[in-house]
mmCIF file of the C-alpha atoms, coordinates in Angstrom:
data_MODEL
# 
_entry.id   MODEL 
# 
loop_
_atom_site.group_PDB 
_atom_site.id 
_atom_site.type_symbol 
_atom_site.label_atom_id 
_atom_site.label_alt_id 
_atom_site.label_comp_id 
_atom_site.label_asym_id 
_atom_site.label_entity_id 
_atom_site.label_seq_id 
_atom_site.pdbx_PDB_ins_code 
_atom_site.Cartn_x 
_atom_site.Cartn_y 
_atom_site.Cartn_z 
_atom_site.occupancy 
_atom_site.B_iso_or_equiv 
_atom_site.pdbx_formal_charge 
_atom_site.auth_seq_id 
_atom_site.auth_comp_id 
_atom_site.auth_asym_id 
_atom_site.auth_atom_id 
_atom_site.pdbx_PDB_model_num 
ATOM 1   C CA . MET A 1 1   ? 46.523 18.238 88.367 1.00 0.00 ? 1   MET A CA 1 
ATOM 2   C CA . LEU A 1 2   ? 48.986 18.226 85.472 1.00 0.00 ? 2   LEU A CA 1 
ATOM 3   C CA . THR A 1 3   ? 49.513 15.448 82.914 1.00 0.00 ? 3   THR A CA 1 
ATOM 4   C CA . PHE A 1 4   ? 52.565 14.460 80.914 1.00 0.00 ? 4   PHE A CA 1 
ATOM 5   C CA . LYS A 1 5   ? 52.501 11.800 78.183 1.00 0.00 ? 5   LYS A CA 1 
ATOM 6   C CA . LYS A 1 6   ? 55.193 10.315 75.924 1.00 0.00 ? 6   LYS A CA 1 
ATOM 7   C CA . ILE A 1 7   ? 54.480 7.641  73.276 1.00 0.00 ? 7   ILE A CA 1 
ATOM 8   C CA . THR A 1 8   ? 57.068 5.781  71.189 1.00 0.00 ? 8   THR A CA 1 
ATOM 9   C CA . LEU A 1 9   ? 56.803 2.817  68.825 1.00 0.00 ? 9   LEU A CA 1 
ATOM 10  C CA . ILE A 1 10  ? 59.467 0.211  69.646 1.00 0.00 ? 10  ILE A CA 1 
ATOM 11  C CA . ASP A 1 11  ? 60.489 -2.306 66.978 1.00 0.00 ? 11  ASP A CA 1 
ATOM 12  C CA . ALA A 1 12  ? 60.248 -5.292 69.322 1.00 0.00 ? 12  ALA A CA 1 
ATOM 13  C CA . PRO A 1 13  ? 57.444 -7.575 70.512 1.00 0.00 ? 13  PRO A CA 1 
ATOM 14  C CA . ILE A 1 14  ? 55.662 -6.682 73.741 1.00 0.00 ? 14  ILE A CA 1 
ATOM 15  C CA . GLU A 1 15  ? 57.284 -9.561 75.676 1.00 0.00 ? 15  GLU A CA 1 
ATOM 16  C CA . LYS A 1 16  ? 60.779 -8.230 74.888 1.00 0.00 ? 16  LYS A CA 1 
ATOM 17  C CA . VAL A 1 17  ? 59.844 -4.682 75.899 1.00 0.00 ? 17  VAL A CA 1 
ATOM 18  C CA . TRP A 1 18  ? 58.375 -5.963 79.175 1.00 0.00 ? 18  TRP A CA 1 
ATOM 19  C CA . GLU A 1 19  ? 61.461 -8.110 79.878 1.00 0.00 ? 19  GLU A CA 1 
ATOM 20  C CA . PHE A 1 20  ? 63.663 -5.071 79.236 1.00 0.00 ? 20  PHE A CA 1 
ATOM 21  C CA . HIS A 1 21  ? 61.736 -3.141 81.912 1.00 0.00 ? 21  HIS A CA 1 
ATOM 22  C CA . GLU A 1 22  ? 62.100 -6.075 84.345 1.00 0.00 ? 22  GLU A CA 1 
ATOM 23  C CA . ARG A 1 23  ? 65.912 -5.874 84.282 1.00 0.00 ? 23  ARG A CA 1 
ATOM 24  C CA . PRO A 1 24  ? 67.374 -5.275 87.770 1.00 0.00 ? 24  PRO A CA 1 
ATOM 25  C CA . ASP A 1 25  ? 69.602 -2.522 86.332 1.00 0.00 ? 25  ASP A CA 1 
ATOM 26  C CA . ILE A 1 26  ? 66.837 -0.810 84.334 1.00 0.00 ? 26  ILE A CA 1 
ATOM 27  C CA . LEU A 1 27  ? 66.827 2.366  86.431 1.00 0.00 ? 27  LEU A CA 1 
ATOM 28  C CA . ASP A 1 28  ? 70.571 2.776  85.954 1.00 0.00 ? 28  ASP A CA 1 
ATOM 29  C CA . ILE A 1 29  ? 70.094 2.311  82.205 1.00 0.00 ? 29  ILE A CA 1 
ATOM 30  C CA . LEU A 1 30  ? 67.143 4.705  81.884 1.00 0.00 ? 30  LEU A CA 1 
ATOM 31  C CA . THR A 1 31  ? 68.359 7.495  84.184 1.00 0.00 ? 31  THR A CA 1 
ATOM 32  C CA . PRO A 1 32  ? 69.850 10.295 82.081 1.00 0.00 ? 32  PRO A CA 1 
ATOM 33  C CA . PRO A 1 33  ? 73.524 10.892 82.954 1.00 0.00 ? 33  PRO A CA 1 
ATOM 34  C CA . TRP A 1 34  ? 72.881 14.598 83.617 1.00 0.00 ? 34  TRP A CA 1 
ATOM 35  C CA . GLN A 1 35  ? 70.271 13.871 86.287 1.00 0.00 ? 35  GLN A CA 1 
ATOM 36  C CA . PRO A 1 36  ? 71.543 13.820 89.862 1.00 0.00 ? 36  PRO A CA 1 
ATOM 37  C CA . VAL A 1 37  ? 69.622 10.708 90.956 1.00 0.00 ? 37  VAL A CA 1 
ATOM 38  C CA . LYS A 1 38  ? 70.884 7.928  93.212 1.00 0.00 ? 38  LYS A CA 1 
ATOM 39  C CA . ILE A 1 39  ? 68.955 4.654  93.433 1.00 0.00 ? 39  ILE A CA 1 
ATOM 40  C CA . VAL A 1 40  ? 68.966 3.823  97.135 1.00 0.00 ? 40  VAL A CA 1 
ATOM 41  C CA . LYS A 1 41  ? 66.820 0.668  97.096 1.00 0.00 ? 41  LYS A CA 1 
ATOM 42  C CA . ARG A 1 42  ? 64.735 -1.374 94.659 1.00 0.00 ? 42  ARG A CA 1 
ATOM 43  C CA . GLU A 1 43  ? 62.656 -4.332 95.833 1.00 0.00 ? 43  GLU A CA 1 
ATOM 44  C CA . GLY A 1 44  ? 59.978 -6.409 94.126 1.00 0.00 ? 44  GLY A CA 1 
ATOM 45  C CA . GLY A 1 45  ? 60.604 -5.723 90.442 1.00 0.00 ? 45  GLY A CA 1 
ATOM 46  C CA . LEU A 1 46  ? 57.431 -4.527 88.702 1.00 0.00 ? 46  LEU A CA 1 
ATOM 47  C CA . ASP A 1 47  ? 54.967 -6.402 90.937 1.00 0.00 ? 47  ASP A CA 1 
ATOM 48  C CA . ILE A 1 48  ? 52.266 -4.770 93.042 1.00 0.00 ? 48  ILE A CA 1 
ATOM 49  C CA . GLY A 1 49  ? 53.848 -3.580 96.289 1.00 0.00 ? 49  GLY A CA 1 
ATOM 50  C CA . ALA A 1 50  ? 57.347 -3.254 94.789 1.00 0.00 ? 50  ALA A CA 1 
ATOM 51  C CA . ILE A 1 51  ? 59.229 -0.197 96.029 1.00 0.00 ? 51  ILE A CA 1 
ATOM 52  C CA . THR A 1 52  ? 61.986 1.982  94.713 1.00 0.00 ? 52  THR A CA 1 
ATOM 53  C CA . GLU A 1 53  ? 63.721 4.616  96.794 1.00 0.00 ? 53  GLU A CA 1 
ATOM 54  C CA . PHE A 1 54  ? 65.674 7.409  95.126 1.00 0.00 ? 54  PHE A CA 1 
ATOM 55  C CA . GLN A 1 55  ? 67.698 10.333 96.326 1.00 0.00 ? 55  GLN A CA 1 
ATOM 56  C CA . LEU A 1 56  ? 67.298 13.370 94.089 1.00 0.00 ? 56  LEU A CA 1 
ATOM 57  C CA . MET A 1 57  ? 69.386 16.497 94.373 1.00 0.00 ? 57  MET A CA 1 
ATOM 58  C CA . LEU A 1 58  ? 67.804 19.932 94.153 1.00 0.00 ? 58  LEU A CA 1 
ATOM 59  C CA . GLY A 1 59  ? 70.961 21.989 94.026 1.00 0.00 ? 59  GLY A CA 1 
ATOM 60  C CA . PHE A 1 60  ? 72.781 20.878 97.171 1.00 0.00 ? 60  PHE A CA 1 
ATOM 61  C CA . ILE A 1 61  ? 69.604 19.679 98.898 1.00 0.00 ? 61  ILE A CA 1 
ATOM 62  C CA . PRO A 1 62  ? 68.992 15.898 98.915 1.00 0.00 ? 62  PRO A CA 1 
ATOM 63  C CA . ILE A 1 63  ? 65.337 14.941 98.334 1.00 0.00 ? 63  ILE A CA 1 
ATOM 64  C CA . ARG A 1 64  ? 64.001 11.486 99.226 1.00 0.00 ? 64  ARG A CA 1 
ATOM 65  C CA . TRP A 1 65  ? 61.560 9.882  96.785 1.00 0.00 ? 65  TRP A CA 1 
ATOM 66  C CA . LEU A 1 66  ? 59.806 6.598  97.574 1.00 0.00 ? 66  LEU A CA 1 
ATOM 67  C CA . ALA A 1 67  ? 57.707 5.030  94.813 1.00 0.00 ? 67  ALA A CA 1 
ATOM 68  C CA . ARG A 1 68  ? 55.405 2.031  95.230 1.00 0.00 ? 68  ARG A CA 1 
ATOM 69  C CA . HIS A 1 69  ? 53.880 -0.089 92.463 1.00 0.00 ? 69  HIS A CA 1 
ATOM 70  C CA . THR A 1 70  ? 50.097 -0.206 92.741 1.00 0.00 ? 70  THR A CA 1 
ATOM 71  C CA . GLU A 1 71  ? 49.140 -2.078 89.555 1.00 0.00 ? 71  GLU A CA 1 
ATOM 72  C CA . CYS A 1 72  ? 50.774 -4.736 87.407 1.00 0.00 ? 72  CYS A CA 1 
ATOM 73  C CA . ASN A 1 73  ? 49.232 -6.490 84.407 1.00 0.00 ? 73  ASN A CA 1 
ATOM 74  C CA . LYS A 1 74  ? 52.094 -8.343 82.710 1.00 0.00 ? 74  LYS A CA 1 
ATOM 75  C CA . PRO A 1 75  ? 53.044 -7.585 79.902 1.00 0.00 ? 75  PRO A CA 1 
ATOM 76  C CA . TYR A 1 76  ? 50.719 -4.603 79.376 1.00 0.00 ? 76  TYR A CA 1 
ATOM 77  C CA . LEU A 1 77  ? 50.931 -2.224 82.311 1.00 0.00 ? 77  LEU A CA 1 
ATOM 78  C CA . PHE A 1 78  ? 52.523 -1.284 85.587 1.00 0.00 ? 78  PHE A CA 1 
ATOM 79  C CA . VAL A 1 79  ? 51.794 1.771  87.700 1.00 0.00 ? 79  VAL A CA 1 
ATOM 80  C CA . ASP A 1 80  ? 53.813 3.460  90.413 1.00 0.00 ? 80  ASP A CA 1 
ATOM 81  C CA . ILE A 1 81  ? 52.877 6.266  92.775 1.00 0.00 ? 81  ILE A CA 1 
ATOM 82  C CA . GLN A 1 82  ? 54.983 8.577  94.893 1.00 0.00 ? 82  GLN A CA 1 
ATOM 83  C CA . GLU A 1 83  ? 54.549 7.761  98.593 1.00 0.00 ? 83  GLU A CA 1 
ATOM 84  C CA . ILE A 1 84  ? 57.264 10.150 99.797 1.00 0.00 ? 84  ILE A CA 1 
ATOM 85  C CA . GLY A 1 85  ? 58.721 12.909 97.673 1.00 0.00 ? 85  GLY A CA 1 
ATOM 86  C CA . PRO A 1 86  ? 58.724 16.499 96.518 1.00 0.00 ? 86  PRO A CA 1 
ATOM 87  C CA . LEU A 1 87  ? 55.342 16.494 94.763 1.00 0.00 ? 87  LEU A CA 1 
ATOM 88  C CA . ARG A 1 88  ? 51.867 16.653 96.228 1.00 0.00 ? 88  ARG A CA 1 
ATOM 89  C CA . SER A 1 89  ? 50.959 13.583 94.155 1.00 0.00 ? 89  SER A CA 1 
ATOM 90  C CA . TRP A 1 90  ? 52.446 11.504 91.334 1.00 0.00 ? 90  TRP A CA 1 
ATOM 91  C CA . GLU A 1 91  ? 51.044 8.551  89.395 1.00 0.00 ? 91  GLU A CA 1 
ATOM 92  C CA . HIS A 1 92  ? 53.124 7.049  86.569 1.00 0.00 ? 92  HIS A CA 1 
ATOM 93  C CA . ARG A 1 93  ? 51.435 4.601  84.182 1.00 0.00 ? 93  ARG A CA 1 
ATOM 94  C CA . HIS A 1 94  ? 53.812 2.526  82.031 1.00 0.00 ? 94  HIS A CA 1 
ATOM 95  C CA . GLN A 1 95  ? 51.720 1.002  79.247 1.00 0.00 ? 95  GLN A CA 1 
ATOM 96  C CA . PHE A 1 96  ? 52.762 -1.473 76.539 1.00 0.00 ? 96  PHE A CA 1 
ATOM 97  C CA . THR A 1 97  ? 50.455 -2.036 73.548 1.00 0.00 ? 97  THR A CA 1 
ATOM 98  C CA . PRO A 1 98  ? 51.185 -4.612 70.825 1.00 0.00 ? 98  PRO A CA 1 
ATOM 99  C CA . LYS A 1 99  ? 51.121 -3.152 67.279 1.00 0.00 ? 99  LYS A CA 1 
ATOM 100 C CA . ASN A 1 100 ? 51.805 -5.654 64.448 1.00 0.00 ? 100 ASN A CA 1 
ATOM 101 C CA . GLY A 1 101 ? 54.831 -7.276 66.116 1.00 0.00 ? 101 GLY A CA 1 
ATOM 102 C CA . LYS A 1 102 ? 56.029 -3.960 67.530 1.00 0.00 ? 102 LYS A CA 1 
ATOM 103 C CA . THR A 1 103 ? 55.162 -2.285 70.835 1.00 0.00 ? 103 THR A CA 1 
ATOM 104 C CA . GLU A 1 104 ? 53.742 1.130  71.557 1.00 0.00 ? 104 GLU A CA 1 
ATOM 105 C CA . LEU A 1 105 ? 55.380 2.346  74.773 1.00 0.00 ? 105 LEU A CA 1 
ATOM 106 C CA . THR A 1 106 ? 53.355 4.972  76.647 1.00 0.00 ? 106 THR A CA 1 
ATOM 107 C CA . ASP A 1 107 ? 54.480 6.766  79.787 1.00 0.00 ? 107 ASP A CA 1 
ATOM 108 C CA . GLU A 1 108 ? 51.689 8.845  81.311 1.00 0.00 ? 108 GLU A CA 1 
ATOM 109 C CA . ILE A 1 109 ? 52.217 10.845 84.479 1.00 0.00 ? 109 ILE A CA 1 
ATOM 110 C CA . LYS A 1 110 ? 49.567 12.696 86.465 1.00 0.00 ? 110 LYS A CA 1 
ATOM 111 C CA . TYR A 1 111 ? 51.059 14.931 89.130 1.00 0.00 ? 111 TYR A CA 1 
ATOM 112 C CA . GLU A 1 112 ? 50.370 17.836 91.445 1.00 0.00 ? 112 GLU A CA 1 
ATOM 113 C CA . ILE A 1 113 ? 52.921 20.424 92.483 1.00 0.00 ? 113 ILE A CA 1 
ATOM 114 C CA . PRO A 1 114 ? 52.700 21.620 96.112 1.00 0.00 ? 114 PRO A CA 1 
ATOM 115 C CA . GLY A 1 115 ? 51.355 25.137 96.513 1.00 0.00 ? 115 GLY A CA 1 
ATOM 116 C CA . GLY A 1 116 ? 48.250 24.889 94.375 1.00 0.00 ? 116 GLY A CA 1 
ATOM 117 C CA . ARG A 1 117 ? 47.222 26.247 91.008 1.00 0.00 ? 117 ARG A CA 1 
ATOM 118 C CA . ILE A 1 118 ? 49.331 29.423 91.093 1.00 0.00 ? 118 ILE A CA 1 
ATOM 119 C CA . VAL A 1 119 ? 52.531 27.445 91.697 1.00 0.00 ? 119 VAL A CA 1 
ATOM 120 C CA . GLU A 1 120 ? 51.514 25.009 88.919 1.00 0.00 ? 120 GLU A CA 1 
ATOM 121 C CA . ILE A 1 121 ? 51.144 27.972 86.542 1.00 0.00 ? 121 ILE A CA 1 
ATOM 122 C CA . LEU A 1 122 ? 54.503 29.419 87.613 1.00 0.00 ? 122 LEU A CA 1 
ATOM 123 C CA . ILE A 1 123 ? 56.658 26.277 87.486 1.00 0.00 ? 123 ILE A CA 1 
ATOM 124 C CA . GLY A 1 124 ? 54.526 23.649 85.732 1.00 0.00 ? 124 GLY A CA 1 
ATOM 125 C CA . TRP A 1 125 ? 56.225 24.498 82.418 1.00 0.00 ? 125 TRP A CA 1 
ATOM 126 C CA . TRP A 1 126 ? 59.623 23.788 84.014 1.00 0.00 ? 126 TRP A CA 1 
ATOM 127 C CA . VAL A 1 127 ? 58.512 20.410 85.420 1.00 0.00 ? 127 VAL A CA 1 
ATOM 128 C CA . ASP A 1 128 ? 57.011 19.511 82.028 1.00 0.00 ? 128 ASP A CA 1 
ATOM 129 C CA . PHE A 1 129 ? 60.286 20.480 80.304 1.00 0.00 ? 129 PHE A CA 1 
ATOM 130 C CA . ARG A 1 130 ? 62.283 18.276 82.705 1.00 0.00 ? 130 ARG A CA 1 
ATOM 131 C CA . LEU A 1 131 ? 59.897 15.344 82.157 1.00 0.00 ? 131 LEU A CA 1 
ATOM 132 C CA . GLN A 1 132 ? 60.066 15.789 78.371 1.00 0.00 ? 132 GLN A CA 1 
ATOM 133 C CA . ASP A 1 133 ? 63.863 15.795 78.544 1.00 0.00 ? 133 ASP A CA 1 
ATOM 134 C CA . MET A 1 134 ? 64.006 12.707 80.780 1.00 0.00 ? 134 MET A CA 1 
ATOM 135 C CA . PHE A 1 135 ? 61.425 10.626 78.895 1.00 0.00 ? 135 PHE A CA 1 
ATOM 136 C CA . THR A 1 136 ? 62.842 11.505 75.478 1.00 0.00 ? 136 THR A CA 1 
ATOM 137 C CA . TYR A 1 137 ? 66.126 10.064 76.779 1.00 0.00 ? 137 TYR A CA 1 
ATOM 138 C CA . ARG A 1 138 ? 64.405 6.992  78.279 1.00 0.00 ? 138 ARG A CA 1 
ATOM 139 C CA . HIS A 1 139 ? 62.438 6.220  75.134 1.00 0.00 ? 139 HIS A CA 1 
ATOM 140 C CA . GLU A 1 140 ? 65.460 6.717  72.865 1.00 0.00 ? 140 GLU A CA 1 
ATOM 141 C CA . ILE A 1 141 ? 67.591 4.373  75.011 1.00 0.00 ? 141 ILE A CA 1 
ATOM 142 C CA . THR A 1 142 ? 64.783 1.783  75.091 1.00 0.00 ? 142 THR A CA 1 
ATOM 143 C CA . LYS A 1 143 ? 64.310 2.032  71.338 1.00 0.00 ? 143 LYS A CA 1 
ATOM 144 C CA . LYS A 1 144 ? 68.037 1.844  70.605 1.00 0.00 ? 144 LYS A CA 1 
ATOM 145 C CA . MET A 1 145 ? 68.720 -1.108 72.929 1.00 0.00 ? 145 MET A CA 1 
ATOM 146 C CA . LEU A 1 146 ? 65.710 -3.148 71.821 1.00 0.00 ? 146 LEU A CA 1 
ATOM 147 C CA . ASN A 1 147 ? 66.064 -2.307 68.128 1.00 0.00 ? 147 ASN A CA 1 
ATOM 148 C CA . SER A 1 148 ? 69.739 -3.330 68.163 1.00 0.00 ? 148 SER A CA 1 
ATOM 149 C CA . GLU A 1 149 ? 68.775 -6.532 70.008 1.00 0.00 ? 149 GLU A CA 1 
ATOM 150 C CA . GLN A 1 150 ? 66.288 -7.225 67.186 1.00 0.00 ? 150 GLN A CA 1 
ATOM 151 C CA . GLY A 1 151 ? 68.941 -6.390 64.571 1.00 0.00 ? 151 GLY A CA 1 
ATOM 152 C CA . THR A 1 152 ? 67.050 -3.303 63.375 1.00 0.00 ? 152 THR A CA 1 
ATOM 153 C CA . ASP A 1 153 ? 69.038 -0.426 64.867 1.00 0.00 ? 153 ASP A CA 1 
ATOM 154 C CA . ASN A 1 154 ? 68.400 2.550  62.605 1.00 0.00 ? 154 ASN A CA 1 
ATOM 155 C CA . SER A 1 155 ? 69.665 5.151  65.079 1.00 0.00 ? 155 SER A CA 1 
ATOM 156 C CA . GLY A 1 156 ? 72.321 6.405  62.646 1.00 0.00 ? 156 GLY A CA 1 
ATOM 157 C CA . GLN A 1 157 ? 69.719 7.449  60.066 1.00 0.00 ? 157 GLN A CA 1 
# 
């Protein structure tokens, strides 16, 4: 099993960061423009049992991904798992921790690549690179949108 983690301090209170993630258009906002992802369906928000269906493109091959939320502790945590998709397993923990009026945003993903340990060694670096790229974008967008909402956008510095 492989693990990816990204942590960013957001200059906004935890309630605002949670509300931002509850937006119905949040996946459109947080999906990098260079990623070929189509949101097919989203039902249930962040609650337990909520589902999101995506269509990913691997070259010219469409890949279905169905994620289901398995935990929700507003405004601190929600967890989704892959029910259908390209990986053997996937668990994504979205954690929000208050820090002196700000919020520490942590995305932690535990995943398994099909094909076992040898395949993980061969392409795990590539998956990690793609996750780093995607979550750097997501965290920067979150930080920029919430900081500007708070009147503290320092993105030009």
